[in-house]
N, C-alpha and C positions, 0 to 999 in steps of 0.2 A: 535339413530342418531338425532342430532340437526339440524333443518333447520334454516338457517339464513334468516332473513327478509331483502329483498332488499329495500333500500331506493331510492326514486325517485331522479333523477339528479336535482340538484338545477338549477333554471332558473336564469341566470345572470340578474342583475337589469337593465342593458342597452340593453337587448335583447328582441325581440318581444315575448310576451307570447303565440302567436299562432304558429309562424314558427321558433322561437328561433334564428333568425338571428340578428346580431348587428343592433341597430337603430342609427339614426343620428338626430342631432338638426338642420341640414342645411335644410332650406326651399327648396321646389321644388325638392325633392328627393323621390324616391319610398319607401325608408326605413325610412322616417321621423317618429319620435316618436310621436304617437297620444295618449299618456297617457297609455302606456302598450302594445299596438299593433302598428305595422308599418302601414303606409298609404296603402300599397298593401293589407294587410290582412283586414284592415277596409273596403276597397272597395270590396274585395272578399266576405265579409260577408254582403254586401248590404248597407253600409252607403252612402247616396246620395251625401254628400259633398266630401267624399273620392273618390267615383266613378268619379265624375266630375274632381277632381284634377288628378287622375291617367290617365284618358282618355286624359286630356290636356297635361300631361307630356309625354306619350308614343304614342299618336295618334291612339290608338286602343281601341275598346270597351272592357269593363271589363267583364269577364266571372264570373258572380255572383254565388256563391255556391247555389246549389239547384234550379237554374233557367236555366238549360241547354236545 
């Protein structure tokens, strides 16, 4: 019996590499393209500039991964 090797799904170039959601070039959006990851994921991973921007946009504190 031959076992087929499954290939990973390709990540679309305009999707976030972390959450795979479509990204935007529009400023002041949570899905802003930050060079491969969206603004929300950048904040979630602890980027201070992204945290500040997300908190300004949605008015809530960011729940940074690993700091719960």
